[in-house]
Each structure stands twice: as structure tokens, then as C-alpha cells.
N, C-alpha and C positions, 0 to 999 in steps of 0.2 A: 550615694552608698547608703546602706542599710544602717539606722541606729543602733546602739549597743545593744547587747543581749541582757545585761544586768547592771546594776549599780544605779547610782544617781543619774537622772535625766531631767533636763529642764524644758520649760516651755518653748524658750528659744531654740533649742536644738530641734524640737518637733517643728516648730515654724521653719527653719531654715532647710530641714529635709523636705518638707511638702510646700515650701515656697508661699506659705500663708501670708495672710496681711500681718501688718507690724504689730497690731493688738490682738494677742491669741485669745480666741474664745473657743473652748473645747467643743462647743455644738458645731463649730465649723470644721471638726476632724471626724464626726462620725462616718462610718465606713458606708460610701454610697454604692449602688449597684453598677456593675460593669455596663458598658454601652450595649445597645441591642444589635447596632450595626454601625460601623464608621470608627471614626478616631475619638479618643477622650484622653485628656490629660489629667491624671489623678493628681496633679498639684491644685486643680481647680476644685475636684471633688474629694481631694486630699488622702485619701487612702483606697488602693485599689482592692478589689476582690480577692486578691492573693493575700492580702494583709488580714485574713480571716478572724484574728484575735482581737480586732478594733471593732467594737460594738456599732450597731446602726442606730442605736437609740438608747435612752436611759442612762444610767451612771457610766461615767467613763473617767479612767485614772492614768497617771502617767506610765504605770508598767504595762499597760496594754499597747504601748508603743516599741515595747523592746524588739529589735530586729526588724521592725517595720520600714518601709522604704517607698519612695515616690516611683512611679512608673507611668510611662506612657503606652497606652493600649490601641491598637486597631484591632477591631473585630468584625469578622463576616458572620452574620447571624445565619442561623440554620435554615432560612427560606431564602437567603440572599446568595447572590453570585458576583463574583469579580472575575473579569477577564484581562488575560495579559498583564497581570500585576507586577508593579514595581515598587518596592518598600520606599525609596526615596520619595515618591508620589503619593503612597499612603501616608507615610509619616510627616510628610512635608517638611517644615523647617526643623523639627524636632529630629530628623535623621543624622543631622549634624549638631544635635545639642547633647551635652554629656549628661544624659539621664537613661536609665535602663528602658528598654523597650521590649513590647510583647505583641506578637501578632497572633490572634486567636481565631481560628477557622472552624466555625461549626457548619457552614456552608459548602459551598463549591467555589474553588478557584481553578478556571480552565483557561487553555490556549485556544484560541479561534483559528489557527492555522499552524501548521508545522514549522512555518518561519517565525512564529512567536513561541514564547516560553511562558507556561502558567503563571509562574511565580519567580521572579529576579530579585534576589537579595542583591541589593546595589552596594557598590564599593564605598570606601571612606565613611563606614560607620563611626560613631561617637559613642562610646560606652558598649551596651551589650544588646543582644537581640535573642529572645526565645520565641520559637514557633511552636504553639499549641494547635496541633492538628487534630481535631476529632470528625472533620468533615472529610472531604476528598480533594486533592490537588490532581489534575488530570491534564496531561499533553494531549495534542490533537492526534486524530489518526491518521495513518499514511493513505496516499491516494491510491486507487487502483491502476493496474497497468493496463495500457490502452492497445489493442491490437492496432497494428499499421501506424503508430505512433511510439509514445514512450512504453515501451513493453514492461519495463520493470516496475514493480511495486514500489510506492513511496515509502521512505522511512517513517516510523512514528515519531512524534513530537515529544519534547522534553518537558517534564513537570517542573523541576526546580533547579536554578542555576544559583551557585553560591558565590559572590564575589567578595563577600565579607564572612569573616567567621561568625558561627550562630549555634545555638542549642536547638534541637527539634525533639520535640516530645510527642510522637505521632501515635495515636489511638485510633485514627481512622485510616484512610488509604492513599497512597502516593504512587501514582500510575503514569509511567511512559505510555505513550500512544502505541498501539498495535499497527504492525506493517501491513500495507497493502499487498494484495495477492498479484502474482505476476500474470500476464497475458498468455493465452496459448497462440500457437503459430499456425501459418498457412498449411494446409494438406499437400501431399506431394502430386505431381502431375501423373496422368495416367500414361501408359506407354502407347506408341502407335501400334495400330493393327498391322497383320502380316498381308503382305501381296500374295495374290493367286494367279492362275492361267488357265486359259481355255485353250484346248488342244485345236490344232488345225483339222481341216477336213479334206478329203481327196476322192477322186472318181474321173471317169472316162468323159470328159467334157470337151476335149479337144479331137481334131481330125488330124489326118497326115498331112494337110496342107496349112495347118495354124502357122501363122508366120514366125513364131518362136521355135519351130522344131529344129532349127539349126543349133539352138543353144543346147544341145543335149548333154553337154558338159562330159563328153567323151564316152558317154553311156555308163559313167559310173554313180550317176546319181540325178536326184531330181532337182530341177531348177524352178523355183517357185512361180507359179503363174504360167508356166509355159510347157508345151508339149517336148518330148524327147524320142529318139530312136534308139531301142535298146540294141547296144552293140552285139553283133553276132546272131541276133534272132532272125527269123525269116517275116519278112513282112515289115510293117510298122506297128508299134506299140504306143497308144496314145494314153497320157497321164496328165491329170491337172492336181495342183496341191495349194491349200488355203493355208497360210503361216499360223501359229498358234498365236493368241491375243493375252497380253498381261493384264490382270485385274488388280486393283489397289485397295489396300487396307485403309481403314479410318485414322484420323488423328487423335491422339490422346486428350482427355479433359483436363482442365485445369482443377487445382484442389481448393477447397472451401476455406474461407477466412477462419482464422482462431478468433477465439472469444476474449472479451475483457476479463481482468481478474475483478476481486471484491474489495471494497475498502476496510481499513482497519478500524478497529474501535478507537474512539477518543471523546475528548469533550463535546458533548452535544452530538455524537455520532455512534451508532451501533456499527459492529461489523456486519457486513452483507456477504452472502454467497456469491460466486460467480453466476452469470447468467447461463442458462442450460442451452442446448443444442437448438438452434433455429429460433430462438426467441430474440428479443431486442438486446444487442450488445454481446450475445452468445456466438458460440462457433456455428459455421454454417456447413450443410450438407453439400458435396460436391455436385456440380450440375450433372443432370442425367443425359443420356444418349441423344445427341441431335437437338439439344436445347442450347441457347446462348452461354457459351464458356464451356460446355460439355464436349465429351467425345463424338466423332462423327462416324457413321456408318462406312463410308467410302463405299466401295462396290460390292462389299459383303452381302449375301454369301457367294456371289457369282465367282466361279472358278477357285472356290476355296479362301478367298480373301475375308480377314478378319476385322470387326470395327475396333477403333480404338478403346483403349481402357480408362475406366472412370477414376477421375482424381480422388485422392484422400479427403476426408472430412477434415475442417478444421481442429485444431486441439482446443480444450477446454481451458478456461483461465482458472487460477486457483482462489479459493476463498479467502476474503479478508479474516483477520483473527483479532482475538480479544486483547484487551489492555496488555502492555509490556510482552507481547508475543512476536515472533519473526514471521511475516508471510510466508506462504508456499509458493513452490516455482509453477508457473503454467506448464501444460503439457504439449508436446510435440504434435503438430499435425499427423494425420493417417497417412499410410503409404499409397500411392494410386496403383490401380491394378496394373499390373505388369510394368509398372513406373517406378519413379523416383520416391524416396522417403520424403516426410515432412520437413519444413524448413527448421533449421536450427541457427542461433540458439533460442531457446524459450526465454520468457521474461521471468525474471528471478523476483522473488518475494523482498518486500522491505524489511529493514532491521527494525527490531523492536526500539521504541523510543527510550530516552535515558529518565528515569525517575528522579536521579539526582546527578547533577553535572558540578565538578569541583567538590567532590566529596572529603578532600582534604580540610575543608573548612566547616566541618561538620563535628559536633559532639551529640551524640544519640543519648538523649535521655529515655526515650523507648522507640524502637524501630517500627514496631507495628506492621501492618500490610503494606508491602510494597511489590511493584512488578515492572521489569523492564531492566533496562543496562544502567550500570553506574559507571562513572569516569571520575578519575582521580584529580 
């Protein structure tokens, strides 16, 4: 705990607070600089940079130590990075030691995947923790939705989980990861073409002695392919008939594949746009007439038969989004010509990551810039 703010103060009190050697020399208690990067116990360098009233050189007096205290600091320097950080690991045995602790981040603390957390404040803290964040703490970005696979975009990752109470002074940024974009879906199948018909033909191609002439059907009609005697007429009437022929329409074509979504922004990862039509990973144009998977001509145009309809193009995926935002939904594949609509459901966008989880365990000194969801 901090030394008193006024009144008599002894060398032994200073020594006991800062865990100094038995024989106190004031030169041992000059204020040393905070660490550039890593862990430093200010019982060894005696006074932390937060104890700004203690001189670094020259004259030093008892009253300089009013309200001063020992502190263990872990610092991430401005050019340094920590990944998947855990305070019990950063502070080592000091995490369970009854001494105030400070995590100072001037660099970047990030999560390498959405299965990890950028910074986990461990449980079972002894004494207190202050997080001074002047850098950035970033969750991982969500995965893109994949056509013909996991079509939904992945949720963004978490920046901070608080399993112990702490105070946060945020003058930098704390970001949950951005959600991945959902995938588009397959276009609808084209409709089948219509059938047609070629009319039969007729003419005098039989004579009276044609073997089928007895099949005159009572004189009431034409018997296909045979001659007949017209009832009540004089002499013989010869007639020949060719039946009508059916022509068949083509089959409808398949729809094009949907496109993948884009990835969300996260630590070490920028948001990406969904691939465009007919690019790698993008939606596919439906196959053309008489190509593999495309509609067929059938007998068209003979007898009025028609070709099958072209399928719908695949739907485009949704773009990935920035830190702390929810990914968009993919689009439905196009409707096939005279056919079905594109496949549903489309891939949904991933949710924004949490910038803070278990927010009931925080006291904000300054909230600063945050993005994403918060969980109590």
C-alpha cells in the first residue's frame, strides 16, 4: 500500500514499502525509468515512473516519498507485439503476490485466431491491476463464408476477457474483430424447353387394290397408312395419310455457383471484399447453351420446339467489414430463365467480436476508442 501523504516518515517505512535492502541508502531509491519492454519489479528499481515526485538524481528527501508505492509493471513497448497474452503469464509469480500491478501497452496486443483472446486478465489476482492502454488491443477477424461449405461468415474475435477485477485507462484503441461476410448461393436451374409438332402429310398414293382398303373404318374417317372406300361414293377414292410427329424441347441448364464472402478485419488482418463474378472464389456465370451443365437445344426450332432455359448466375458473397462490425449477408443466386429461383438460405454475416467480455469486472478510468460488442 502507498506510504502516508503527510507527517513523519522513516527510512524503515520507505525500505519496507519498496522491499529494499536492510541498510537504506537514499541513492538506491532514485526513480528509475520504466521498462522499455517486458516485466520490471519496482522493488528493485525502487520507484515506478508513476511516482513522479521522486527525483532521478541529485538531492532526495523523506517528503519526496509521501503517497508513493511499490508497483510491478509489465510493459509492451511502442514497437513491440504480444499475442494471446495472459496476465498470469506476463506477471509470472507476481500475479499471486500482494503488490499492485500495472500493464502498460504502448504497442499492440492481438489474438492470432478467433479461438484465442488478445488479452486475458487471469483469475485469482492478488492486490490490484491497472491497464494503461495507449496502443491497440485487437481481436482476430472473422473467417469468410465459403460456397458449398460453411456458408456463414465467422464471428469476430474477442479483445479482452476479464476474469479478475481491474481498472482500465484506455487512451488508445480496443477492438473486437470484424465479422466475415456470408457466401452467395447457387443460381436457379433454367426451365425445360417446350415441345413442338410437325404436321402429318396426305396424298393419293394408294390404288383400289391396296391391301388395307378393307380398313375403311366404315367410310367415316382416315385410317393412317391405308386406303379406304368412301361410303356412298361412285367408284373408289384412294387416300394415304402420314401421322404428325412430336418434336422435343431442350432441358434447362444448371445455375452458377455462389461466391465466397470476405474476411473481417482483425489483428494482422485487413478486411477484404468478396471476389467478383468469374474470379477465383467468386460467383460463377451459369453455363451457356449446349455446353457442359448448360441448357440443351433439343429439337429446337423444328416444329416450334424451344431450347431449355439458361440457369441463374451465382450470388455474390458479402464483403468483410472493419473492426467491431457485423459482416453482411451473401446474395441469393439469380433466377433461371423460365426456371427456379436461386438457392436459399444465403450465408449470413459473422457477428462483431467483443471488445470486452465480463465487463462487470472493470472500472473505467477512461474508455477511449472501442469497437465491437460488450458482454456483462
